[in-house]
N, C-alpha and C positions, 0 to 999 in steps of 0.2 A: 381349622383353617381352609379357604377357598380358594381354587386354583382356577385360573382360566386360561386359557391359549387362544393368543390373538394375531393378526400378524407380526406383530412388535414380542411373539414371544410367550414364553409364560410370565402371567403377572399376576403377582404375588397379593390378594387380600387377607393374609393371618393379622391378629391382633399384634400389637407390638410387644405385649408380654408374653407371646408364646413361645417358648421353646420346647425343640423337640431333642430328646435324650435317647440316645441308639447304644448300644452295646453289640461288641461282635470280635466272636474267634477270627482269627485268619481263615480267608474265603476268596477262593478265585473269582465265585459270581459276585461278589459286594461290592455293586458300583465306586472304581477309584474316585471319581469326581465329589463325592459327598462327605470320602475322608477326606479329600483335598480344599476345600470350601468350609467345612465344619471345624470348631475348636475340639484340639484335641485332651483328654483327660488322662489321665493314669494314677493309682492308685499303689503308691509305693509304700514298701515294709515301712515300719516305724523305726527311728531312732534312738538308740538308748535304752538303757535297761528299763527306765520310770515307762519311756514311753511303749515297749514291748510289754508290760506288766500291764499296764492299762489296757491296752488292746484285748491282752488274753482276758480280763472280768470284762470287756463291755463285748466280748463275742460269744456264741454257743459251745457249752452249757452254763457257764457260769452266771452268763445274763438271765436267765431264767431264775425266778426266785424260788420256782418251787422244786428246782434242784439244790441251787445256794442254800438254801433251808431247809431244805426235805431227808437228811441224811440223821438216820435213829440217832447218831453222834456225834451232832451236827459243830458240836466243838474243835473235836479232835480232826473231824473232814476239814471246818475252813482252815485250820491253821497247815495241816499238809497241803490242802489247794493251795496258798498261799505261798508256800514254797515252790512246788511243783510250777507254777506260771513264774519264779526267779528264775527257777533252774532251767526253764525251757529258754527265757529272756537270755540267760548266760551263754548259751550253748550258739545262741543266734549271735551274739554279740564277740564270741569269741571269732566270726569268718572275718572280723575288722582286720582282725590283726597278722590277717594272711597264714605263713607255716608258721608263726608262733602262737597262734590258736588252736590250727589244727594243719596236721600234716598235712591229710588231704579237705580239699574244701566237699563239707554237707549240705545239702539241700534238706535240711528241717522244715515242716513247716506247722501250719496249726492244727495239721486233723494229727499230727504226732501226739502232739497236746490234747487234742478234744477226746482220745481214743484212752490215753493215758488218764485224764481226768473224770472218765466215766467207770475206767476200773479200779481207779481211788474210792470212789462213790459208793461201788458197790461191795468192795472190800473193808471197809470202813461199818457200810449199813449191816453188812451178813454177820462176821466175827467180833466176838468180844474183847478179842487183843488184837490187832493191826496185826497181818502176816506182812512184817516188813522185806522177811526175804521173797516171798514169791513178788510182791511189789517189785522190788527194787529189779528181780530178773525179769518181769514182763517189762516193766517201762523201760530197764538200760539195754537189758540182751535185744529184746522183740522190738518194741515202738519206736524207741530210736535207736539202739544199738544193730536193727536189720539193715541200717544205711549205712554202718561201718564196719570200714576192710581196711583199717590200718590196725596192727595190735596196740600199738601206743595210743593210739585215740580212745581207743576202748577203754582200755586200762584210766583214762583219763573221767572219761563221760563217768564210767561207775564208781571212782573217786569224787565226783562233783556230787553226784547224785546223793550218795552216802550224805552228804552233809541236808540232805532235803527229805531225805526218805528215812529217819531211825528217829528212834525215843528221845531221842535230845530236842527233837524239835518242839515236843509237846509241855519242852519246859520251861516255864515263866522266865521269859527275859534272854531268849536264847536267841544268837545273832549268828544269821549262816556265813555271812560276810567278814573276812579278815579286814579289816578296816580302822586305821587311828582312830575315827569313831564310831565305833561298833553300834552306839545307842541306834545311831540313826536306819538300820536295816534290823532294828528286832522284832520277831515276831509280834503280830497282832495280839491280842487275848483273842481264842477261839471263838467266842461267847459276842463279839458284837458284830456289827448289823453289815450289807452292804456295801453302804456310802462311807462307811466307817475305814474300810479295806481300800476302799479308792482315794479317800483322803490321806489313808496310811500312805499309798503310793505316790502321791502327788506332791506329798512333804518327802519325801527320800530329795537327796541329793540329784 
C-alpha cells in the first residue's frame, strides 16, 4: 500500500482488494479515528450445546491429532473427552436461565476445559484404571469449582460432573442427558476418528 501526502491531504493508492486487520486491547494511546472509520467485528461465544461442543473440538488441545489420538488408552480417553466437552457446554448454557441455572453467574472459560482435558489425558494415559475420584476432585473442586462460591451451585456442579466422569460413561449406549429421545445423546464409540465425533455432535438437535 502506498500513501502520498499532497495539497489535498493523504491520497490512498492501495490495491482495491487490500484489507488491513487490526486487533487491540483497550488502550488510551490507540488512535480513535481508526476505530471510528473501521468496520468492527467481535468474536461472540457460541450459542447452544451443539455449538459449544463443536467449538471445544475445534480448539486446542482436542484439535491436535497427536493429542486426540495419542493416548495409550485411546478409546477410554475419547469417550471421557466427549463427556467433558458436553459437561463444559452444559455449564455455559445454564447461565442463560439466570437464577434457575446458577444462583450466582460464573465466568467459566475455555481455559477451564483445556486444563481439565490435559489432566484427563494424563490420568487415563498413566493409570491402568481411571482414577475417577481424583479427576472429579480436580475438575469439579479445583478447575471449575474454584470459581464457585455458592454451596448449592457447588453441589449442582459436582452432581452434573458425576454424569460425565464415572465408569458408566464407558458403557456401550450410555446417554448422559435425560431426554425423551435419549438415543440422540448416546456417547459415541471410543475407537472413532476425530471427524466421527464432529459429525456426531452436528447430528444432535
